[in-house]
KENUVEX-511987 format. One record per residue (C-alpha): x, y, z; residue number from 1. Coordinates in nm, 3 decimals, padded with zeros to 5 digits. Example, Ala and Ser with C-alpha at 12.3 -4.5 7.8 and 13.67 -1.06 7.14 Angstrom:
<xx 01.230 | yy -00.450 | zz 00.780 | i 1> .
<xx 01.367 | yy -00.106 | zz 00.714 | i 2> .
end
This chain:
<xx 12.089 | yy 20.822 | zz 09.765 | i 1> .
<xx 11.974 | yy 20.752 | zz 10.121 | i 2> .
<xx 12.062 | yy 20.421 | zz 10.281 | i 3> .
<xx 11.797 | yy 20.222 | zz 10.479 | i 4> .
<xx 11.796 | yy 20.304 | zz 10.847 | i 5> .
<xx 11.922 | yy 19.962 | zz 10.962 | i 6> .
<xx 12.235 | yy 20.007 | zz 10.748 | i 7> .
<xx 12.335 | yy 20.328 | zz 10.921 | i 8> .
<xx 12.284 | yy 20.203 | zz 11.282 | i 9> .
<xx 12.615 | yy 20.226 | zz 11.463 | i 10> .
<xx 12.789 | yy 19.897 | zz 11.541 | i 11> .
<xx 12.791 | yy 19.980 | zz 11.912 | i 12> .
<xx 12.409 | yy 20.014 | zz 11.920 | i 13> .
<xx 12.362 | yy 19.688 | zz 11.728 | i 14> .
<xx 12.596 | yy 19.513 | zz 11.971 | i 15> .
<xx 12.392 | yy 19.642 | zz 12.265 | i 16> .
<xx 12.072 | yy 19.516 | zz 12.105 | i 17> .
<xx 12.216 | yy 19.165 | zz 12.066 | i 18> .
<xx 12.325 | yy 19.167 | zz 12.431 | i 19> .
<xx 11.967 | yy 19.257 | zz 12.530 | i 20> .
<xx 11.830 | yy 18.965 | zz 12.326 | i 21> .
<xx 12.071 | yy 18.724 | zz 12.494 | i 22> .
<xx 11.982 | yy 18.863 | zz 12.835 | i 23> .
<xx 11.610 | yy 18.824 | zz 12.763 | i 24> .
<xx 11.659 | yy 18.460 | zz 12.666 | i 25> .
<xx 11.860 | yy 18.378 | zz 12.977 | i 26> .
<xx 11.618 | yy 18.576 | zz 13.196 | i 27> .
<xx 11.340 | yy 18.367 | zz 13.043 | i 28> .
<xx 11.517 | yy 18.049 | zz 13.154 | i 29> .
<xx 11.560 | yy 18.189 | zz 13.503 | i 30> .
<xx 11.189 | yy 18.277 | zz 13.504 | i 31> .
<xx 11.094 | yy 17.916 | zz 13.427 | i 32> .
<xx 11.311 | yy 17.789 | zz 13.711 | i 33> .
<xx 11.159 | yy 18.048 | zz 13.943 | i 34> .
<xx 10.807 | yy 17.946 | zz 13.842 | i 35> .
<xx 10.886 | yy 17.577 | zz 13.894 | i 36> .
<xx 11.029 | yy 17.653 | zz 14.236 | i 37> .
<xx 10.724 | yy 17.860 | zz 14.331 | i 38> .
<xx 10.494 | yy 17.586 | zz 14.203 | i 39> .
<xx 10.670 | yy 17.323 | zz 14.412 | i 40> .
<xx 10.641 | yy 17.541 | zz 14.724 | i 41> .
<xx 10.269 | yy 17.591 | zz 14.659 | i 42> .
<xx 10.220 | yy 17.219 | zz 14.597 | i 43> .
<xx 10.394 | yy 17.121 | zz 14.920 | i 44> .
<xx 10.186 | yy 17.381 | zz 15.105 | i 45> .
<xx 09.861 | yy 17.237 | zz 14.972 | i 46> .
<xx 09.779 | yy 17.533 | zz 14.746 | i 47> .
<xx 09.713 | yy 17.316 | zz 14.443 | i 48> .
<xx 09.540 | yy 17.573 | zz 14.223 | i 49> .
<xx 09.825 | yy 17.819 | zz 14.263 | i 50> .
<xx 10.081 | yy 17.545 | zz 14.195 | i 51> .
<xx 09.898 | yy 17.457 | zz 13.873 | i 52> .
<xx 09.905 | yy 17.822 | zz 13.766 | i 53> .
<xx 10.282 | yy 17.847 | zz 13.823 | i 54> .
<xx 10.350 | yy 17.529 | zz 13.624 | i 55> .
<xx 10.121 | yy 17.639 | zz 13.340 | i 56> .
<xx 10.301 | yy 17.975 | zz 13.315 | i 57> .
<xx 10.632 | yy 17.790 | zz 13.300 | i 58> .
<xx 10.503 | yy 17.572 | zz 13.014 | i 59> .
<xx 10.372 | yy 17.879 | zz 12.831 | i 60> .
<xx 10.726 | yy 18.020 | zz 12.839 | i 61> .
<xx 10.897 | yy 17.691 | zz 12.756 | i 62> .
<xx 10.655 | yy 17.428 | zz 12.616 | i 63> .
<xx 10.927 | yy 17.163 | zz 12.579 | i 64> .
<xx 11.052 | yy 17.178 | zz 12.937 | i 65> .
<xx 10.994 | yy 16.817 | zz 13.043 | i 66> .
<xx 11.022 | yy 16.898 | zz 13.415 | i 67> .
<xx 10.753 | yy 17.166 | zz 13.389 | i 68> .
<xx 10.527 | yy 16.914 | zz 13.215 | i 69> .
<xx 10.597 | yy 16.648 | zz 13.478 | i 70> .
<xx 10.536 | yy 16.880 | zz 13.769 | i 71> .
<xx 10.209 | yy 17.004 | zz 13.624 | i 72> .
<xx 10.104 | yy 16.641 | zz 13.590 | i 73> .
<xx 10.176 | yy 16.588 | zz 13.961 | i 74> .
<xx 09.962 | yy 16.894 | zz 14.041 | i 75> .
<xx 09.674 | yy 16.752 | zz 13.836 | i 76> .
<xx 09.708 | yy 16.420 | zz 14.020 | i 77> .
<xx 09.708 | yy 16.595 | zz 14.359 | i 78> .
<xx 09.385 | yy 16.770 | zz 14.254 | i 79> .
<xx 09.227 | yy 16.438 | zz 14.159 | i 80> .
<xx 09.233 | yy 16.524 | zz 13.788 | i 81> .
<xx 09.412 | yy 16.209 | zz 13.674 | i 82> .
<xx 09.286 | yy 16.222 | zz 13.315 | i 83> .
<xx 09.425 | yy 16.573 | zz 13.277 | i 84> .
<xx 09.764 | yy 16.449 | zz 13.398 | i 85> .
<xx 09.806 | yy 16.190 | zz 13.121 | i 86> .
<xx 09.882 | yy 16.430 | zz 12.829 | i 87> .
<xx 10.154 | yy 16.600 | zz 13.036 | i 88> .
<xx 10.306 | yy 16.263 | zz 13.129 | i 89> .
<xx 10.300 | yy 16.157 | zz 12.763 | i 90> .
<xx 10.472 | yy 16.483 | zz 12.664 | i 91> .
<xx 10.726 | yy 16.442 | zz 12.944 | i 92> .
<xx 10.825 | yy 16.099 | zz 12.816 | i 93> .
<xx 10.839 | yy 16.213 | zz 12.455 | i 94> .
<xx 11.087 | yy 16.482 | zz 12.566 | i 95> .
<xx 11.278 | yy 16.254 | zz 12.806 | i 96> .
<xx 11.209 | yy 15.883 | zz 12.734 | i 97> .
<xx 11.439 | yy 15.770 | zz 13.014 | i 98> .
<xx 11.259 | yy 15.957 | zz 13.292 | i 99> .
<xx 11.179 | yy 15.668 | zz 13.530 | i 100> .
<xx 10.949 | yy 15.863 | zz 13.763 | i 101> .
<xx 10.729 | yy 15.967 | zz 13.471 | i 102> .
<xx 10.696 | yy 15.605 | zz 13.352 | i 103> .
<xx 10.594 | yy 15.494 | zz 13.702 | i 104> .
<xx 10.353 | yy 15.784 | zz 13.746 | i 105> .
<xx 10.196 | yy 15.715 | zz 13.408 | i 106> .
<xx 10.153 | yy 15.350 | zz 13.504 | i 107> .
<xx 09.988 | yy 15.443 | zz 13.834 | i 108> .
<xx 09.751 | yy 15.693 | zz 13.671 | i 109> .
<xx 09.644 | yy 15.444 | zz 13.405 | i 110> .
<xx 09.595 | yy 15.178 | zz 13.671 | i 111> .
<xx 09.367 | yy 15.403 | zz 13.877 | i 112> .
<xx 09.168 | yy 15.497 | zz 13.567 | i 113> .
<xx 09.124 | yy 15.133 | zz 13.468 | i 114> .
<xx 09.350 | yy 15.147 | zz 13.161 | i 115> .
<xx 09.512 | yy 14.819 | zz 13.261 | i 116> .
<xx 09.699 | yy 14.742 | zz 12.936 | i 117> .
<xx 09.852 | yy 15.089 | zz 12.926 | i 118> .
<xx 09.944 | yy 15.065 | zz 13.295 | i 119> .
<xx 10.122 | yy 14.733 | zz 13.240 | i 120> .
<xx 10.309 | yy 14.870 | zz 12.936 | i 121> .
<xx 10.444 | yy 15.165 | zz 13.138 | i 122> .
<xx 10.550 | yy 14.952 | zz 13.434 | i 123> .
<xx 10.721 | yy 14.683 | zz 13.226 | i 124> .
<xx 10.969 | yy 14.945 | zz 13.105 | i 125> .
<xx 11.097 | yy 14.978 | zz 13.462 | i 126> .
<xx 11.342 | yy 14.749 | zz 13.640 | i 127> .
<xx 11.200 | yy 14.407 | zz 13.721 | i 128> .
<xx 11.376 | yy 14.396 | zz 14.059 | i 129> .
<xx 11.174 | yy 14.690 | zz 14.191 | i 130> .
<xx 10.942 | yy 14.542 | zz 14.458 | i 131> .
<xx 10.692 | yy 14.825 | zz 14.418 | i 132> .
<xx 10.665 | yy 14.767 | zz 14.045 | i 133> .
<xx 10.633 | yy 14.390 | zz 14.094 | i 134> .
<xx 10.338 | yy 14.444 | zz 14.331 | i 135> .
<xx 10.169 | yy 14.684 | zz 14.089 | i 136> .
<xx 10.202 | yy 14.433 | zz 13.805 | i 137> .
<xx 10.042 | yy 14.167 | zz 14.028 | i 138> .
<xx 09.760 | yy 14.410 | zz 14.114 | i 139> .
<xx 09.698 | yy 14.461 | zz 13.743 | i 140> .
<xx 09.675 | yy 14.085 | zz 13.683 | i 141> .
<xx 09.438 | yy 14.040 | zz 13.980 | i 142> .
<xx 09.220 | yy 14.327 | zz 13.862 | i 143> .
<xx 09.198 | yy 14.184 | zz 13.510 | i 144> .
<xx 09.099 | yy 13.839 | zz 13.639 | i 145> .
<xx 08.836 | yy 13.967 | zz 13.883 | i 146> .
<xx 08.696 | yy 14.220 | zz 13.636 | i 147> .
<xx 08.655 | yy 13.961 | zz 13.364 | i 148> .
<xx 08.465 | yy 13.726 | zz 13.597 | i 149> .
<xx 08.259 | yy 14.010 | zz 13.749 | i 150> .
<xx 08.143 | yy 14.118 | zz 13.403 | i 151> .
<xx 08.043 | yy 13.762 | zz 13.317 | i 152> .
<xx 07.830 | yy 13.744 | zz 13.633 | i 153> .
<xx 07.685 | yy 14.087 | zz 13.560 | i 154> .
<xx 07.568 | yy 13.990 | zz 13.212 | i 155> .
<xx 07.418 | yy 13.671 | zz 13.358 | i 156> .
<xx 07.225 | yy 13.895 | zz 13.602 | i 157> .
<xx 07.400 | yy 13.735 | zz 13.901 | i 158> .
<xx 07.432 | yy 14.074 | zz 14.068 | i 159> .
<xx 07.483 | yy 13.960 | zz 14.428 | i 160> .
<xx 07.768 | yy 13.729 | zz 14.325 | i 161> .
<xx 07.929 | yy 14.000 | zz 14.109 | i 162> .
<xx 07.938 | yy 14.266 | zz 14.383 | i 163> .
<xx 08.235 | yy 14.137 | zz 14.589 | i 164> .
<xx 08.440 | yy 14.099 | zz 14.271 | i 165> .
<xx 08.368 | yy 14.457 | zz 14.165 | i 166> .
<xx 08.464 | yy 14.565 | zz 14.518 | i 167> .
<xx 08.805 | yy 14.399 | zz 14.482 | i 168> .
<xx 08.863 | yy 14.556 | zz 14.142 | i 169> .
<xx 08.769 | yy 14.904 | zz 14.266 | i 170> .
<xx 09.015 | yy 14.870 | zz 14.555 | i 171> .
<xx 09.286 | yy 14.860 | zz 14.286 | i 172> .
<xx 09.112 | yy 15.067 | zz 14.016 | i 173> .
<xx 08.926 | yy 15.341 | zz 14.206 | i 174> .
<xx 08.863 | yy 15.589 | zz 13.923 | i 175> .
<xx 08.706 | yy 15.385 | zz 13.643 | i 176> .
<xx 08.363 | yy 15.527 | zz 13.560 | i 177> .
<xx 08.263 | yy 15.210 | zz 13.375 | i 178> .
<xx 08.345 | yy 14.980 | zz 13.668 | i 179> .
<xx 08.175 | yy 15.206 | zz 13.922 | i 180> .
<xx 07.864 | yy 15.220 | zz 13.705 | i 181> .
<xx 07.846 | yy 14.842 | zz 13.679 | i 182> .
<xx 07.884 | yy 14.808 | zz 14.057 | i 183> .
<xx 07.618 | yy 15.075 | zz 14.112 | i 184> .
<xx 07.372 | yy 14.886 | zz 13.891 | i 185> .
<xx 07.455 | yy 14.562 | zz 14.075 | i 186> .
<xx 07.372 | yy 14.733 | zz 14.402 | i 187> .
<xx 07.042 | yy 14.866 | zz 14.268 | i 188> .
<xx 06.945 | yy 14.530 | zz 14.121 | i 189> .
<xx 07.036 | yy 14.343 | zz 14.441 | i 190> .
<xx 06.832 | yy 14.576 | zz 14.666 | i 191> .
<xx 07.099 | yy 14.815 | zz 14.796 | i 192> .
<xx 06.922 | yy 15.097 | zz 14.615 | i 193> .
<xx 07.041 | yy 15.392 | zz 14.823 | i 194> .
<xx 07.412 | yy 15.319 | zz 14.780 | i 195> .
<xx 07.359 | yy 15.220 | zz 14.418 | i 196> .
<xx 07.192 | yy 15.546 | zz 14.320 | i 197> .
<xx 07.453 | yy 15.753 | zz 14.505 | i 198> .
<xx 07.736 | yy 15.571 | zz 14.327 | i 199> .
<xx 07.566 | yy 15.600 | zz 13.989 | i 200> .
<xx 07.522 | yy 15.973 | zz 14.046 | i 201> .
<xx 07.896 | yy 16.010 | zz 14.109 | i 202> .
<xx 07.965 | yy 15.823 | zz 13.783 | i 203> .
<xx 07.730 | yy 16.047 | zz 13.587 | i 204> .
<xx 07.898 | yy 16.363 | zz 13.713 | i 205> .
<xx 08.241 | yy 16.236 | zz 13.607 | i 206> .
<xx 08.141 | yy 16.333 | zz 13.251 | i 207> .
<xx 08.072 | yy 16.692 | zz 13.147 | i 208> .
<xx 07.733 | yy 16.776 | zz 12.990 | i 209> .
<xx 07.598 | yy 16.427 | zz 13.064 | i 210> .
<xx 07.230 | yy 16.522 | zz 13.042 | i 211> .
<xx 07.115 | yy 16.170 | zz 12.958 | i 212> .
<xx 07.294 | yy 16.032 | zz 13.262 | i 213> .
<xx 07.155 | yy 16.303 | zz 13.490 | i 214> .
<xx 06.801 | yy 16.232 | zz 13.366 | i 215> .
<xx 06.853 | yy 15.861 | zz 13.429 | i 216> .
<xx 06.967 | yy 15.923 | zz 13.788 | i 217> .
<xx 06.684 | yy 16.169 | zz 13.850 | i 218> .
<xx 06.427 | yy 15.912 | zz 13.734 | i 219> .
<xx 06.580 | yy 15.645 | zz 13.957 | i 220> .
<xx 06.561 | yy 15.883 | zz 14.252 | i 221> .
<xx 06.199 | yy 15.959 | zz 14.167 | i 222> .
<xx 06.105 | yy 15.591 | zz 14.143 | i 223> .
<xx 06.277 | yy 15.523 | zz 14.475 | i 224> .
<xx 06.073 | yy 15.789 | zz 14.652 | i 225> .
<xx 06.328 | yy 16.071 | zz 14.661 | i 226> .
<xx 06.117 | yy 16.338 | zz 14.493 | i 227> .
<xx 06.309 | yy 16.636 | zz 14.630 | i 228> .
<xx 06.649 | yy 16.481 | zz 14.545 | i 229> .
<xx 06.514 | yy 16.397 | zz 14.199 | i 230> .
<xx 06.411 | yy 16.761 | zz 14.155 | i 231> .
<xx 06.757 | yy 16.885 | zz 14.255 | i 232> .
<xx 06.919 | yy 16.645 | zz 14.009 | i 233> .
<xx 06.699 | yy 16.730 | zz 13.711 | i 234> .
<xx 06.768 | yy 17.099 | zz 13.768 | i 235> .
<xx 07.134 | yy 17.019 | zz 13.699 | i 236> .
<xx 07.028 | yy 16.896 | zz 13.353 | i 237> .
<xx 06.834 | yy 17.216 | zz 13.284 | i 238> .
<xx 07.132 | yy 17.426 | zz 13.390 | i 239> .
<xx 07.325 | yy 17.260 | zz 13.106 | i 240> .
<xx 07.042 | yy 17.309 | zz 12.855 | i 241> .
<xx 06.714 | yy 17.480 | zz 12.960 | i 242> .
<xx 06.549 | yy 17.354 | zz 12.640 | i 243> .
<xx 06.629 | yy 16.983 | zz 12.686 | i 244> .
<xx 06.284 | yy 16.828 | zz 12.622 | i 245> .
<xx 06.318 | yy 16.499 | zz 12.817 | i 246> .
<xx 06.460 | yy 16.684 | zz 13.118 | i 247> .
<xx 06.189 | yy 16.950 | zz 13.102 | i 248> .
<xx 05.916 | yy 16.686 | zz 13.087 | i 249> .
<xx 06.052 | yy 16.505 | zz 13.392 | i 250> .
<xx 06.106 | yy 16.835 | zz 13.574 | i 251> .
<xx 05.738 | yy 16.926 | zz 13.539 | i 252> .
<xx 05.631 | yy 16.593 | zz 13.686 | i 253> .
<xx 05.876 | yy 16.597 | zz 13.977 | i 254> .
<xx 05.816 | yy 16.961 | zz 14.069 | i 255> .
<xx 05.445 | yy 16.901 | zz 14.137 | i 256> .
<xx 05.505 | yy 16.602 | zz 14.365 | i 257> .
<xx 05.799 | yy 16.757 | zz 14.549 | i 258> .
<xx 05.585 | yy 17.063 | zz 14.631 | i 259> .
<xx 05.301 | yy 16.850 | zz 14.769 | i 260> .
<xx 05.546 | yy 16.659 | zz 14.991 | i 261> .
<xx 05.714 | yy 16.978 | zz 15.111 | i 262> .
<xx 05.377 | yy 17.143 | zz 15.183 | i 263> .
<xx 05.260 | yy 16.835 | zz 15.374 | i 264> .
<xx 05.564 | yy 16.845 | zz 15.602 | i 265> .
<xx 05.513 | yy 17.219 | zz 15.655 | i 266> .
<xx 05.146 | yy 17.170 | zz 15.749 | i 267> .
<xx 05.249 | yy 16.896 | zz 15.991 | i 268> .
<xx 05.501 | yy 17.125 | zz 16.161 | i 269> .
<xx 05.241 | yy 17.404 | zz 16.178 | i 270> .
<xx 04.978 | yy 17.159 | zz 16.314 | i 271> .
<xx 04.742 | yy 17.235 | zz 16.026 | i 272> .
<xx 04.600 | yy 16.886 | zz 16.047 | i 273> .
<xx 04.331 | yy 16.906 | zz 15.777 | i 274> .
<xx 04.573 | yy 17.049 | zz 15.518 | i 275> .
<xx 04.832 | yy 16.790 | zz 15.617 | i 276> .
<xx 04.583 | yy 16.506 | zz 15.563 | i 277> .
<xx 04.491 | yy 16.647 | zz 15.220 | i 278> .
<xx 04.860 | yy 16.654 | zz 15.125 | i 279> .
<xx 04.904 | yy 16.292 | zz 15.232 | i 280> .
<xx 04.607 | yy 16.183 | zz 15.022 | i 281> .
<xx 04.733 | yy 16.388 | zz 14.725 | i 282> .
<xx 05.074 | yy 16.219 | zz 14.737 | i 283> .
<xx 04.904 | yy 15.879 | zz 14.712 | i 284> .
<xx 04.675 | yy 15.997 | zz 14.430 | i 285> .
<xx 04.970 | yy 16.121 | zz 14.225 | i 286> .
<xx 05.175 | yy 15.801 | zz 14.266 | i 287> .
<xx 04.959 | yy 15.513 | zz 14.385 | i 288> .
<xx 05.179 | yy 15.269 | zz 14.189 | i 289> .
<xx 05.503 | yy 15.363 | zz 14.368 | i 290> .
<xx 05.513 | yy 15.204 | zz 14.713 | i 291> .
<xx 05.747 | yy 15.461 | zz 14.867 | i 292> .
<xx 05.510 | yy 15.747 | zz 14.788 | i 293> .
<xx 05.212 | yy 15.548 | zz 14.918 | i 294> .
<xx 05.414 | yy 15.505 | zz 15.236 | i 295> .
<xx 05.503 | yy 15.877 | zz 15.255 | i 296> .
<xx 05.139 | yy 15.972 | zz 15.208 | i 297> .
<xx 05.027 | yy 15.733 | zz 15.481 | i 298> .
<xx 05.295 | yy 15.863 | zz 15.719 | i 299> .
<xx 05.140 | yy 16.211 | zz 15.691 | i 300> .
<xx 04.783 | yy 16.080 | zz 15.724 | i 301> .
<xx 04.877 | yy 15.864 | zz 16.024 | i 302> .
<xx 05.048 | yy 16.150 | zz 16.204 | i 303> .
<xx 04.802 | yy 16.428 | zz 16.126 | i 304> .
<xx 04.466 | yy 16.248 | zz 16.150 | i 305> .
<xx 04.532 | yy 16.070 | zz 16.483 | i 306> .
<xx 04.415 | yy 16.384 | zz 16.663 | i 307> .
<xx 04.126 | yy 16.501 | zz 16.445 | i 308> .
<xx 04.008 | yy 16.195 | zz 16.249 | i 309> .
<xx 04.126 | yy 15.891 | zz 16.451 | i 310> .
<xx 03.910 | yy 15.653 | zz 16.248 | i 311> .
<xx 04.112 | yy 15.749 | zz 15.936 | i 312> .
<xx 04.445 | yy 15.728 | zz 16.118 | i 313> .
<xx 04.413 | yy 15.362 | zz 16.214 | i 314> .
<xx 04.438 | yy 15.224 | zz 15.859 | i 315> .
<xx 04.718 | yy 15.465 | zz 15.763 | i 316> .
<xx 04.921 | yy 15.387 | zz 16.075 | i 317> .
<xx 04.884 | yy 15.011 | zz 16.025 | i 318> .
<xx 05.011 | yy 15.051 | zz 15.667 | i 319> .
<xx 05.316 | yy 15.243 | zz 15.792 | i 320> .
<xx 05.383 | yy 14.980 | zz 16.061 | i 321> .
<xx 05.368 | yy 14.700 | zz 15.804 | i 322> .
<xx 05.618 | yy 14.876 | zz 15.575 | i 323> .
<xx 05.866 | yy 15.015 | zz 15.830 | i 324> .
<xx 06.136 | yy 14.837 | zz 16.027 | i 325> .
<xx 06.129 | yy 15.064 | zz 16.334 | i 326> .
<xx 05.781 | yy 15.225 | zz 16.336 | i 327> .
<xx 05.790 | yy 15.401 | zz 16.673 | i 328> .
<xx 05.608 | yy 15.716 | zz 16.554 | i 329> .
<xx 05.343 | yy 15.510 | zz 16.376 | i 330> .
<xx 05.271 | yy 15.307 | zz 16.691 | i 331> .
<xx 05.252 | yy 15.627 | zz 16.898 | i 332> .
<xx 05.003 | yy 15.776 | zz 16.653 | i 333> .
<xx 04.805 | yy 15.452 | zz 16.635 | i 334> .
<xx 04.782 | yy 15.447 | zz 17.015 | i 335> .
<xx 04.672 | yy 15.811 | zz 17.010 | i 336> .
<xx 04.401 | yy 15.733 | zz 16.755 | i 337> .
<xx 04.266 | yy 15.436 | zz 16.954 | i 338> .
<xx 04.277 | yy 15.643 | zz 17.273 | i 339> .
<xx 04.074 | yy 15.919 | zz 17.109 | i 340> .
<xx 03.818 | yy 15.656 | zz 17.010 | i 341> .
<xx 03.810 | yy 15.533 | zz 17.374 | i 342> .
<xx 03.946 | yy 15.195 | zz 17.263 | i 343> .
<xx 04.180 | yy 15.175 | zz 17.558 | i 344> .
<xx 04.282 | yy 14.811 | zz 17.513 | i 345> .
<xx 04.412 | yy 14.865 | zz 17.159 | i 346> .
<xx 04.572 | yy 15.194 | zz 17.259 | i 347> .
<xx 04.756 | yy 15.019 | zz 17.540 | i 348> .
<xx 04.882 | yy 14.750 | zz 17.300 | i 349> .
<xx 05.016 | yy 15.016 | zz 17.061 | i 350> .
<xx 05.205 | yy 15.202 | zz 17.334 | i 351> .
<xx 05.347 | yy 14.875 | zz 17.467 | i 352> .
<xx 05.478 | yy 14.797 | zz 17.117 | i 353> .
<xx 05.670 | yy 15.124 | zz 17.132 | i 354> .
<xx 05.833 | yy 15.018 | zz 17.460 | i 355> .
<xx 05.935 | yy 14.686 | zz 17.301 | i 356> .
<xx 06.124 | yy 14.885 | zz 17.038 | i 357> .
<xx 06.253 | yy 15.147 | zz 17.282 | i 358> .
<xx 06.208 | yy 15.069 | zz 17.651 | i 359> .
<xx 06.309 | yy 15.424 | zz 17.747 | i 360> .
<xx 06.058 | yy 15.603 | zz 17.525 | i 361> .
<xx 05.914 | yy 15.881 | zz 17.743 | i 362> .
<xx 05.621 | yy 15.952 | zz 17.511 | i 363> .
<xx 05.495 | yy 15.595 | zz 17.534 | i 364> .
<xx 05.535 | yy 15.593 | zz 17.913 | i 365> .
<xx 05.353 | yy 15.924 | zz 17.948 | i 366> .
<xx 05.068 | yy 15.815 | zz 17.723 | i 367> .
<xx 05.029 | yy 15.484 | zz 17.906 | i 368> .
<xx 05.003 | yy 15.676 | zz 18.232 | i 369> .
<xx 04.746 | yy 15.910 | zz 18.078 | i 370> .
<xx 04.561 | yy 15.610 | zz 17.936 | i 371> .
<xx 04.537 | yy 15.452 | zz 18.281 | i 372> .
<xx 04.390 | yy 15.776 | zz 18.417 | i 373> .
<xx 04.143 | yy 15.802 | zz 18.131 | i 374> .
<xx 04.042 | yy 15.439 | zz 18.168 | i 375> .
<xx 03.971 | yy 15.500 | zz 18.538 | i 376> .
<xx 03.773 | yy 15.812 | zz 18.449 | i 377> .
<xx 03.572 | yy 15.614 | zz 18.194 | i 378> .
<xx 03.504 | yy 15.339 | zz 18.446 | i 379> .
<xx 03.405 | yy 15.600 | zz 18.702 | i 380> .
<xx 03.151 | yy 15.740 | zz 18.457 | i 381> .
<xx 03.007 | yy 15.389 | zz 18.423 | i 382> .
<xx 02.979 | yy 15.360 | zz 18.802 | i 383> .
<xx 02.778 | yy 15.681 | zz 18.822 | i 384> .
<xx 02.547 | yy 15.530 | zz 18.562 | i 385> .
<xx 02.519 | yy 15.200 | zz 18.753 | i 386> .
<xx 02.406 | yy 15.382 | zz 19.069 | i 387> .
<xx 02.186 | yy 15.620 | zz 18.871 | i 388> .
<xx 02.341 | yy 15.932 | zz 19.019 | i 389> .
<xx 02.470 | yy 16.246 | zz 18.854 | i 390> .
<xx 02.840 | yy 16.291 | zz 18.791 | i 391> .
<xx 02.995 | yy 16.460 | zz 19.093 | i 392> .
<xx 02.723 | yy 16.332 | zz 19.330 | i 393> .
<xx 02.791 | yy 16.374 | zz 19.701 | i 394> .
<xx 02.887 | yy 16.088 | zz 19.934 | i 395> .
<xx 02.540 | yy 16.087 | zz 20.090 | i 396> .
<xx 02.372 | yy 16.069 | zz 19.748 | i 397> .
<xx 02.594 | yy 15.776 | zz 19.650 | i 398> .
<xx 02.519 | yy 15.588 | zz 19.977 | i 399> .
<xx 02.146 | yy 15.649 | zz 19.946 | i 400> .
<xx 02.138 | yy 15.527 | zz 19.585 | i 401> .
<xx 02.344 | yy 15.224 | zz 19.682 | i 402> .
<xx 02.109 | yy 15.119 | zz 19.964 | i 403> .
<xx 01.810 | yy 15.153 | zz 19.737 | i 404> .
<xx 01.956 | yy 14.951 | zz 19.448 | i 405> .
<xx 02.132 | yy 14.693 | zz 19.666 | i 406> .
<xx 01.807 | yy 14.612 | zz 19.839 | i 407> .
<xx 01.630 | yy 14.555 | zz 19.506 | i 408> .
<xx 01.915 | yy 14.354 | zz 19.352 | i 409> .
<xx 02.002 | yy 14.134 | zz 19.651 | i 410> .
<xx 02.026 | yy 13.771 | zz 19.527 | i 411> .
<xx 01.830 | yy 13.639 | zz 19.826 | i 412> .
<xx 01.519 | yy 13.804 | zz 19.683 | i 413> .
<xx 01.519 | yy 13.563 | zz 19.386 | i 414> .
<xx 01.448 | yy 13.190 | zz 19.367 | i 415> .
<xx 01.467 | yy 13.132 | zz 18.991 | i 416> .
<xx 01.826 | yy 13.025 | zz 18.910 | i 417> .
<xx 01.855 | yy 13.248 | zz 18.601 | i 418> .
<xx 01.715 | yy 13.552 | zz 18.779 | i 419> .
<xx 01.930 | yy 13.480 | zz 19.083 | i 420> .
<xx 02.248 | yy 13.469 | zz 18.867 | i 421> .
<xx 02.161 | yy 13.799 | zz 18.696 | i 422> .
<xx 02.082 | yy 13.960 | zz 19.030 | i 423> .
<xx 02.412 | yy 13.841 | zz 19.174 | i 424> .
<xx 02.605 | yy 14.006 | zz 18.887 | i 425> .
<xx 02.405 | yy 14.328 | zz 18.924 | i 426> .
<xx 02.456 | yy 14.327 | zz 19.301 | i 427> .
<xx 02.834 | yy 14.291 | zz 19.257 | i 428> .
<xx 02.838 | yy 14.581 | zz 19.005 | i 429> .
<xx 02.648 | yy 14.799 | zz 19.252 | i 430> .
<xx 02.896 | yy 14.713 | zz 19.528 | i 431> .
<xx 03.191 | yy 14.791 | zz 19.299 | i 432> .
<xx 03.033 | yy 15.123 | zz 19.201 | i 433> .
<xx 02.989 | yy 15.222 | zz 19.566 | i 434> .
<xx 03.345 | yy 15.120 | zz 19.656 | i 435> .
<xx 03.506 | yy 15.309 | zz 19.367 | i 436> .
<xx 03.299 | yy 15.626 | zz 19.398 | i 437> .
<xx 03.350 | yy 15.646 | zz 19.773 | i 438> .
<xx 03.726 | yy 15.583 | zz 19.749 | i 439> .
<xx 03.904 | yy 15.830 | zz 19.510 | i 440> .
<xx 04.223 | yy 15.620 | zz 19.526 | i 441> .
<xx 04.045 | yy 15.353 | zz 19.322 | i 442> .
end
């Protein structure tokens, strides 16, 4: 009868096998320590991802090593992943309930996340004579008081009054998505739309696969006049789910408008004035109920039609001026339009408005100088007409025409008061015409 193999293994071999098992176990412990040491070096050197990898490997080897759990939590915190740190801190304290640093760190993380009750519970375990802990407990009480009042004001739609209270809470509780979202909506409702939308966007992206939130932000951007930003945002929704029907519907709408706006800017840069004007009109047609798009359309029309259709530009430029706080470009284009229509007085007023806003504006100065020259040229054309001579007439021709007309229009030739007054005016015009045409400096 043959015995099983394990019964005939020599004692010396079995003893060696047991020594190997013991060595493996102790080598494993040394490996954990080595990984923790490497993780700490990486963490102190700012290589957070590598530190996290070292700590995770250590936990894989020894899941109940409380120090490995704690250090991985600190790596998560350093990376800004506070929520991910909480399970490791909980595990650390379940393995070592007396670990003071873990209690304090857990309290701090919960405080930053807005879990105020949990933060207080962690900190109350610590010594009451710790000044740092005392201050944190006071911060928690202040945050609770201000948050409660801020929410009351928010639900009463007193958004302006609620804002400073939310600001104070967020100084203490910087990572609460709920509180940031309420402040963002307060900003939007109280007119600080740009900052409100940006903050709301940050809140939305704190949650994974938040397609509803992304759609909401994209629509707000669209309604505020940010078509291209809205398009970028809604694409994020479609990356998560290409078949999301609400996101696809909004995408189709935004894509059309964003392309028209982009094309309009391109035509403007390329000086394709007619195409640019068409784009401006198309923007208004697509969204005549949204004031920001009406403004964007008029900006293009104002800029591009001043040179080729000045009569169209005037209304568009005036709209832009009425809706803009610092409308330098609109005034420049308005002046250009009036100048092209030979309305020099209105053109001069427009350029002077630019200099009121920016007294060093070279474009306005140059155009005023050009306007003065054109006005003189226009007046000179009138003087040729007054004397009845061709443009570019010689000095002798001008003098001959003057003598002929001056003799006929001399006031002394008339006795009737009305005729005498008319003749006097005509005589003065003839004299002015001679003086200007014979003196180029005038």
